[in-house]
C-alpha positions in Angstrom: -26.5 -9.4 23.4 -28.9 -10.9 20.2 -26.7 -13.6 18.1 -26.3 -12.8 14.6 -25.6 -16.1 12.8 -24.1 -17.0 9.6 -26.4 -18.2 7.0 -25.7 -22.2 6.0 -24.2 -22.0 2.5 -24.1 -19.4 1.0 -20.5 -19.6 0.0 -21.6 -21.3 -4.0 -22.3 -24.5 -2.2 -19.2 -26.0 -2.6 -19.2 -27.3 -6.0 -16.5 -25.1 -7.8 -14.9 -26.4 -11.0 -11.1 -27.5 -10.6 -9.5 -23.7 -10.6 -5.7 -22.9 -12.6 -2.8 -21.7 -11.1 -3.5 -18.0 -11.6 -7.0 -18.1 -10.0 -5.3 -20.6 -7.4 -2.4 -19.0 -6.3 -2.2 -15.6 -7.6 -5.9 -14.1 -8.1 -7.2 -15.9 -5.3 -10.9 -14.8 -3.2 -9.9 -17.7 -0.8 -9.2 -15.6 2.7 -6.4 -18.4 3.6 -4.4 -17.8 0.2 -4.9 -13.9 0.5 -3.5 -14.3 4.4 -0.7 -15.8 2.6 0.3 -13.5 0.2 0.0 -10.9 2.6 2.4 -12.8 5.0 4.9 -13.3 1.8 4.6 -9.8 0.9 5.6 -8.8 4.7 8.4 -10.9 5.0 10.8 -10.1 2.0 9.4 -6.2 2.7 10.9 -7.3 6.3 14.3 -8.5 4.9 14.6 -5.0 2.9 13.7 -3.1 6.0 15.6 -5.2 8.0 18.5 -4.3 5.8 18.3 -1.1 5.4 18.4 -0.6 9.3 21.9 -2.4 9.8 23.0 0.3 7.0 22.2 2.9 9.3 23.6 1.0 12.1 27.1 0.3 10.3 27.0 4.0 10.0 26.5 5.1 13.1 29.0 2.7 14.6 32.1 2.8 12.0 31.2 6.3 10.7 33.1 7.2 6.9 34.3 3.6 6.9 32.6 2.2 3.1 30.1 -0.3 3.9 30.6 -4.1 4.2 29.9 -5.7 0.8 29.0 -2.8 -1.2 32.1 -0.4 -0.5 35.4 -0.7 -1.6 38.3 -2.3 0.3 39.9 -0.4 2.5 43.3 -1.3 0.4 41.7 0.6 -2.2 41.0 4.0 0.0 44.3 4.3 0.9 46.1 3.7 -2.5 43.4 4.4 -5.5 44.3 0.9 -6.5 41.4 -1.4 -7.1 41.7 -4.7 -5.2 38.4 -6.1 -5.7 35.6 -6.3 -7.8 33.8 -3.8 -6.0 36.4 -1.6 -6.1 36.7 -1.8 -10.2 33.0 -1.1 -10.2 33.0 2.1 -8.3 36.0 3.1 -9.8 34.7 2.6 -13.5 31.1 4.6 -11.9 33.5 7.6 -11.3 35.7 7.5 -13.9 32.4 7.6 -16.2 30.8 10.7 -14.3 28.1 8.4 -13.7 24.3 10.4 -12.8 23.4 7.7 -11.0 22.2 8.7 -7.3 24.0 6.3 -5.5 27.3 7.0 -6.6 26.3 11.2 -6.0 25.0 9.9 -2.3 27.4 7.0 -1.4 31.0 7.4 -3.2 32.9 4.3 -2.7 30.4 2.9 -0.2 31.1 5.7 2.1 27.6 7.0 3.3 26.8 10.8 3.0 23.9 12.5 5.0 21.7 12.7 1.8 21.9 8.8 2.0 21.3 8.4 5.8 18.5 10.3 5.1 17.1 8.1 3.0 17.9 5.3 5.0 15.8 6.6 8.2 13.2 7.5 6.2 12.7 4.3 4.2 13.5 1.7 7.0 10.4 3.4 9.1 7.8 3.8 6.3 8.5 0.4 5.1 8.4 -1.6 8.4 5.5 0.3 9.4 3.3 0.1 6.7 4.8 -3.1 4.5 5.7 -5.1 7.0 3.8 -4.9 10.2 0.6 -3.8 9.0 0.9 -6.6 6.1 1.6 -9.3 8.5 -0.6 -8.7 11.6 -3.2 -7.2 10.1 -3.3 -8.4 6.7 -2.2 -12.3 7.1 -3.5 -13.1 10.6 -6.5 -11.0 9.6 -7.8 -12.9 6.5 -6.6 -15.8 7.8 -8.5 -15.7 11.6 -11.5 -14.2 11.2 -13.6 -16.0 9.2 -11.6 -19.2 11.2 -12.1 -18.3 14.4 -16.0 -16.9 14.2 -17.3 -19.9 12.0 -17.5 -18.3 9.1 -17.1 -20.0 5.0 -15.0 -16.6 3.7 -14.5 -13.2 4.4 -18.2 -11.2 3.4 -16.6 -9.7 0.4 -14.0 -12.5 -1.2 -13.8 -9.9 -4.3 -12.8 -6.7 -2.0 -10.6 -9.0 -0.1 -8.5 -10.3 -3.5 -8.1 -6.2 -4.4 -7.3 -5.4 -1.0 -4.4 -7.0 -1.3 -3.5 -6.3 -5.0 -3.6 -2.4 -4.5 -1.3 -3.2 -1.5 0.8 -4.9 -3.7 0.8 -2.2 -6.1 1.7 0.2 -3.7 4.7 -2.1 -2.3 5.6 -1.7 -6.1 5.3 2.2 -6.0 7.2 2.5 -3.0 10.2 0.3 -4.2 10.1 2.3 -7.6 11.4 5.6 -5.7 14.8 3.8 -4.9 15.3 3.8 -8.7 14.5 7.7 -9.9 17.2 10.4 -10.0 17.8 11.7 -6.7 17.2 8.5 -4.8 14.1 8.1 -2.6 12.0 9.9 -0.1 14.7 11.7 2.8 12.1 13.6 5.1 11.8 11.1 7.5 8.4 8.8 8.2 6.6 11.5 9.2 7.2 14.0 6.3 7.2 17.3 8.2 6.4 19.9 6.0 8.0 22.3 4.9 11.2 19.8 4.4 8.6 17.8 2.6 6.4 20.4 1.2 9.3 21.6 -1.3 11.6 19.5 -3.3 15.1 22.2 -3.4 15.3 21.6 0.9 16.1 17.8 0.1 16.9 17.4 -3.4 14.5 14.5 -3.9 12.0 15.4 -6.0 10.4 12.6 -7.7 11.2 10.1 -4.9 9.2 11.8 -2.2 6.5 11.7 -4.6 6.3 8.7 -5.2 6.5 7.9 -1.3 3.3 10.2 -1.1 1.4 8.1 -4.1 2.3 5.0 -2.3 0.7 5.6 0.9 -2.4 7.0 -0.4 -3.0 3.6 -2.9 -2.0 1.5 0.6 -4.5 4.0 2.5 -7.3 2.6 -0.1 -6.5 -1.2 0.4 -6.2 -0.9 3.8 -10.0 0.8 4.0 -10.9 -2.1 1.5 -10.0 -4.6 4.4 -11.4 -2.7 7.2 -14.9 -2.7 5.6 -14.1 -6.4 4.8 -13.3 -7.1 8.7 -16.0 -5.1 10.2 -19.0 -6.4 8.0 -17.6 -10.0 8.2 -17.2 -9.4 12.3 -20.7 -8.4 12.8 -22.8 -10.5 9.9 -20.7 -14.0 9.6 -20.4 -15.0 13.0 -21.7 -19.3 13.5 -24.7 -19.9 15.2 -24.0 -19.3 18.9 -20.9 -16.9 18.6 -22.1 -13.7 20.0 -19.8 -10.8 20.1 -18.9 -11.9 24.2 -18.2 -15.2 23.0 -15.0 -14.0 20.6 -11.8 -14.4 21.3 -9.5 -11.5 21.9 -7.5 -11.9 18.7 -11.0 -11.0 16.8 -11.6 -8.4 19.6 -8.1 -6.9 18.4 -8.4 -7.2 14.7 -12.1 -5.9 14.9 -11.3 -2.5 16.7 -8.0 -1.8 14.7 -10.2 -2.3 11.3 -12.3 0.6 12.8 -9.6 2.4 13.7 -8.4 2.3 10.4 -11.6 2.9 8.3 -11.5 6.1 10.6 -7.8 7.3 10.6 -6.5 6.4 7.2 -8.9 9.1 5.3 -7.5 12.1 7.4 -3.9 10.6 6.2 -4.5 10.3 2.7 -6.0 13.8 2.5 -3.4 15.5 3.8 -1.1 13.4 1.8 -3.3 14.5 -1.4 -2.4 18.4 0.0 1.2 17.9 0.1 1.4 16.2 -3.2 -0.4 19.7 -4.9 2.3 21.9 -2.5 4.7 19.6 -4.4 3.9 19.5 -8.0 0.7 22.0 -8.4 2.1 25.5 -6.3 -0.1 25.2 -3.5 1.0 26.4 -0.2 -1.3 24.5 2.4 2.1 23.6 4.2 4.7 25.9 3.3 5.0 29.1 4.9 6.6 31.0 2.2 3.2 31.3 0.7 1.3 31.5 3.7 0.9 27.6 4.6 0.9 26.4 7.8 3.5 23.6 8.7 2.2 23.1 12.2 -1.6 22.1 10.1 0.7 18.9 8.6 1.8 17.7 12.1 -1.6 17.8 13.6 -3.1 16.0 10.4 -0.3 13.6 10.5 -0.2 12.4 14.2 -4.2 12.2 14.3 -3.8 9.7 12.1 -0.3 8.8 13.6 -1.0 8.0 17.0 -4.0 5.3 16.5 -1.6 4.2 13.7 0.7 2.8 16.9 -2.3 1.5 18.2 -3.2 -0.2 14.9 0.2 -2.0 15.1 0.2 -2.8 18.9 -3.7 -4.1 19.4 -3.7 -7.6 17.3 -0.3 -8.7 19.2 -2.1 -8.3 22.4 -5.2 -10.1 21.2 -2.3 -12.8 19.8 -0.5 -12.7 23.1 -3.8 -13.2 25.3 -4.6 -16.4 23.1 -1.5 -18.0 23.3 -0.9 -17.0 26.9 -4.0 -19.1 27.8 -3.6 -21.9 25.7 -0.1 -22.4 27.2 -1.2 -21.6 30.7 -4.2 -24.0 30.1 -6.4 -21.5 31.8 -8.9 -19.4 31.2 -8.2 -15.7 30.5 -8.2 -13.8 33.7 -10.8 -10.9 33.4 -12.0 -11.6 29.7 -14.4 -8.4 29.9 -11.9 -6.1 31.5 -9.6 -7.0 28.8 -12.7 -6.5 26.3 -13.3 -3.4 27.7 -9.7 -2.0 28.0 -9.1 -2.9 24.1 -12.0 -0.7 23.5 -10.9 2.3 25.6 -7.5 1.9 24.2 -8.6 2.5 20.8 -10.8 5.3 22.0 -8.5 7.0 23.8 -5.8 6.6 20.9 -7.5 9.7 19.4 -7.2 12.0 22.3 -3.0 11.9 22.7 -1.7 13.0 19.5 -0.3 16.4 20.8 1.9 14.6 22.8 4.1 14.4 19.4 4.2 18.3 19.3 4.8 20.1 23.0 7.8 21.3 21.1 6.1 23.0 18.3 4.9 25.9 20.7 1.9 24.6 21.8 -0.4 26.4 24.3 0.8 25.8 27.6 -3.3 24.5 28.5 -3.3 22.3 25.4 -0.1 20.9 26.3 -1.4 19.9 29.9 -4.6 18.3 28.4 -2.7 16.1 26.2 -0.2 15.2 28.9 -3.1 14.1 31.1 -4.8 12.3 28.3 -1.8 10.4 27.6 -1.1 9.2 30.9 -4.9 8.1 31.0 -4.5 5.7 28.3 -1.8 4.1 30.6 -4.5 2.2 32.8 -6.6 0.5 30.3 -3.2 -1.3 29.1 -2.3 -1.8 33.0 -4.9 -3.5 33.2 -4.3 -5.7 30.4 -0.6 -6.4 31.6 -2.2 -7.6 34.9 -4.8 -9.9 33.4 -1.8 -11.9 31.4 -0.3 -12.4 34.7 -3.5 -13.2 36.6 -3.6 -15.5 33.4 -0.5 -16.8 34.1 -0.6 -17.1 37.9 -0.7 -20.9 39.2 -1.0 -22.2 35.8 0.6 -25.1 34.2 2.7 -23.2 31.9 4.3 -25.1 28.7 7.6 -22.9 27.3 6.3 -23.7 23.7 8.3 -21.1 21.2 4.8 -19.2 20.7 4.4 -18.8 24.5 8.1 -17.4 25.1 7.5 -14.9 21.9 4.3 -14.7 23.7 5.7 -13.9 27.4 8.5 -11.3 25.4 5.9 -9.5 23.9 4.5 -8.6 27.9 7.9 -7.9 29.1 8.6 -5.4 25.8 5.3 -4.0 26.0 5.6 -3.2 29.7 9.5 -1.9 29.3 8.1 0.2 26.0 5.3 1.6 27.9 6.7 3.2 30.9 9.1 5.1 28.8 5.7 6.2 26.9 5.2 7.7 30.4 8.3 9.7 30.2 7.0 11.3 27.1 3.7 12.2 28.1 5.3 14.5 30.9 5.3 17.8 29.3 9.1 19.0 31.3 10.6 15.8 30.6 9.5 15.2 26.9 11.1 18.7 26.2 14.6 17.0 27.5 14.7 14.1 25.9 12.5 14.7 22.5 14.1 13.7 19.5 17.5 12.1 21.3 17.6 8.0 20.9 15.3 7.5 24.0 12.9 7.9 21.5 14.4 5.6 19.1 14.8 2.9 21.8 11.0 3.6 23.0 9.4 3.2 19.5 11.0 -0.3 18.9 10.4 -1.7 22.4 6.8 -1.0 21.4 7.1 -1.9 17.4 9.7 -4.3 17.5 9.7 -5.7 21.1 5.5 -5.6 20.9 4.2 -5.9 17.5 7.3 -7.7 16.1 7.6 -10.5 19.3 3.7 -10.6 18.7 4.0 -11.2 14.9 6.5 -14.2 15.7 4.0 -16.2 18.4 1.1 -15.9 15.9 3.3 -17.2 13.7 4.8 -20.0 15.4 1.2 -20.4 16.6 -1.0 -20.8 13.9 1.6 -21.5 11.3 0.6 -25.7 11.6 -3.0 -24.2 10.8 -1.6 -22.1 8.0 0.6 -24.7 6.0 -0.5 -28.2 7.5 2.7 -28.5 8.9 4.9 -27.9 11.8 7.6 -25.4 12.8 10.8 -27.1 14.1 10.9 -26.4 18.3 14.3 -26.4 18.6 15.3 -24.1 16.0 12.3 -21.8 16.8 13.7 -21.6 20.9 17.3 -20.7 19.3 15.7 -18.3 17.5 13.4 -16.7 20.4 16.5 -16.7 22.5 19.0 -14.8 20.1 16.5 -12.3 19.2 15.6 -11.6 22.7 19.2 -11.8 23.8 20.4 -9.0 21.1 17.4 -7.4 20.7 17.7 -5.7 24.5 21.2 -5.6 23.8 20.4 -3.4 21.0 17.6 -1.2 22.4 18.0 -0.7 25.8 21.3 1.2 25.3 20.1 3.2 23.2 18.0 5.1 26.7 21.4 5.6 27.7 22.7 7.6 24.7 19.4 9.7 24.8 19.7 10.4 28.2 23.3 11.5 27.3 22.1 13.7 24.8 22.9 11.4 21.6 20.7 13.4 18.8 18.3 11.3 16.6 18.7 12.1 13.0 22.3 12.4 12.5 24.6 10.5 10.2 27.9 10.9 12.2 27.9 11.4 16.0 31.8 11.5 15.5 31.5 15.3 14.2 30.3 16.8 17.6 32.6 16.5 20.5 30.1 16.0 23.3 29.3 12.5 21.3 32.6 11.6 20.8 32.5 10.0 24.9 29.7 7.9 23.9 30.6 6.1 20.6 31.6 2.7 22.5 27.6 2.9 23.2 27.2 3.2 19.1 29.5 0.5 18.4 27.8 -2.2 20.8 24.7 -1.2 19.7 25.7 -1.9 15.6 27.4 -5.0 16.4 24.1 -6.5 18.8 21.8 -5.3 15.6 24.1 -7.5 13.4 24.1 -10.4 15.8 20.3 -9.5 16.0 20.1 -9.9 12.0 21.7 -13.0 11.4 19.6 -14.1 14.1 16.9 -13.8 11.7 18.2 -16.5 9.4 17.1 -19.4 11.6 13.7 -18.4 11.4 13.9 -17.7 7.1 15.5 -21.3 7.1 13.1 -22.9 9.7 10.0 -21.4 7.7 11.3 -22.3 4.3 12.0 -25.9 5.4 9.0 -26.7 7.6 6.9 -25.5 4.8 7.7 -28.6 2.8 9.9 -31.0 5.3 8.5 -30.2 8.3 6.1 -32.5 10.4 2.6 -32.8 9.5 0.1 -31.1 12.0 -2.7 -32.7 13.5 -6.2 -31.0 13.6 -5.1 -29.4 17.2 -1.6 -30.3 17.9 -2.0 -27.4 20.8 -5.2 -28.7 22.4 -6.7 -25.1 22.2 -10.3 -23.9 22.3 -11.1 -21.7 19.3 -12.8 -22.7 16.6 -9.8 -23.2 13.8 -8.6 -25.8 15.8 -11.5 -27.9 14.3 -10.6 -27.1 11.0 -8.6 -29.4 9.0 -4.4 -28.3 8.6 -4.7 -26.6 6.4 -8.6 -25.9 6.3 -10.1 -26.6 2.9 -11.9 -24.2 1.1 -14.9 -23.0 2.7 -13.3 -24.0 5.4 -15.9 -26.3 7.3 -17.6 -28.8 4.7 -20.9 -28.9 4.8 -21.8 -27.4 7.9 -20.5 -24.8 9.7 -20.1 -25.1 13.2 -22.5 -23.8 16.6 -20.8 -22.2 19.3 -22.3 -23.2 23.0 -19.4 -21.2 25.1 -16.2 -19.1 25.2 -13.2 -19.3 23.9 -10.9 -19.9 26.9 -12.6 -23.1 29.0 -9.4 -24.9 30.0 -9.5 -26.7 33.1 -12.9 -26.9 32.9 -14.7 -28.9 35.5 -17.0 -30.2 33.1 -14.9 -32.6 31.4 -12.2 -34.4 32.5 -9.6 -33.1 29.9 -8.0 -30.0 30.3 -9.7 -28.3 26.9 -13.0 -27.8 26.2 -13.6 -26.5 22.5 -16.3 -24.0 21.8 -18.1 -26.4 19.1 -18.2 -29.2 21.7 -21.6 -30.5 22.9 -21.7 -31.9 26.3 -24.2 -34.7 26.6 -25.7 -34.9 30.6 -23.8 -38.1 30.7 -20.4 -36.5 30.3 -20.9 -33.6 32.0 -22.0 -35.6 34.8 -18.9 -37.6 34.8 -16.3 -35.3 34.2 -17.6 -33.2 37.2 -17.3 -36.0 39.7 
């Protein structure tokens, strides 16, 4: 394969005048600062999205009970006499006859079905579009791609800046939906028509409109970033950095960029048609006017299933790199891993119909989607086998990044196996729209994407901020998260098999579900413990940014190019000369050197090579 080389100094010769605060930290064109902006945006939205999830779990575990810290006291409910400041506030709002949607949908802090619908809609929307994507794709993509391929910056630095700020505007528009009359969108993150096409069904007007507008803006931001990623990887690799010498995390981000560039125009077009239905009186998806609700499902899931791989494939790449580093072995079957990721990215386009088995799909078409969905398990199994092969016989170091990477592998396997059940049409019809589905998606997105995200954050934090996250706190955070994650989501499989429906706000209304309520209570307690565990990483992150131990240039003794730059890397990353690449990224325990690592850019002298082989 022909090499593509980066031009020596196209990055303005590094003779910049000193930049002010605004140009350095806000409207920066430096890929490293933009990566941090995406990271902070994602972390802030994670706090919000996680908070919404805990509110949902409270309602399911303790229905018709006031929310902690938000609702009135039990004494107020029994006597109608205010005892706390929250009691007085709710009483005043009620006496004033406030038209605030919060008062209507959560009187005295007791959740109604309308409020619950908003919660599960916005929890999923925020976690998928404003947490996982900004951190896994926006942050790690921006930070790692130039550093790991030996470039000075992204191909289009200004487009990179625009990508973040357009995404930030999208987040602001999404948050604005909480403050409009009627509250936020309440149709689920899938926004199925006709529920979403006609405001009369949910009572939500501008909240749903803002939801659509926000996702359209975010899609534009993501397509900007995708164009930048693809161009940078193709055109700006360092001398010697062939495609088959790229780290697997770069392969994963490259493939994700292609997925986004192809999938997002479909979603954007569908959202535009939905807005026309809502605001212009058209009937693309409204059956009352001759529209077709199933058309929305097809358009959404044609985007939606590739989106699943947008969320999980970067975590696969991160895990592959970390397993190799901390097992001190080359990645087992590097080429097979690349081809498996390419296969996953390709097959992701032909499986969307398994989300629609309950829609009355033609049995022959359903059979085709069932088979294609089962086939996609093959490259996933190849990757899992190769991860195990990488670990086998390795000198494993159980660092915090390694623990999170191992958790990713385990959770991905569990989520993948439950996904096969949904691929089988007769089984899917039984478990569709139950908590079995909720368990599956959380094992993929939380157990997969989030554990992968934590692994990457602990691993590259020293390079990103020049300081090291506390290992003891990191391991406490990992074990608490791992324990309470499984305590939260394993029981949901039991609920699903027991017939517990998703998207219901009060299971106690159904007699056949009342016997399952102790499981709901256990899940709720576990979820709150899981949320509390995240306070550890928040403290660790904030403390270590300023007080953490200063990082060495290569604290993990890793081979990839970014560890040859300073911690944190300077503007332009490499000083006067960009590195040259002489080998693949995973030459650990090489017989050519006495050390157990061999950086990609290290030049071996004949004497060194012969001494190492003796």
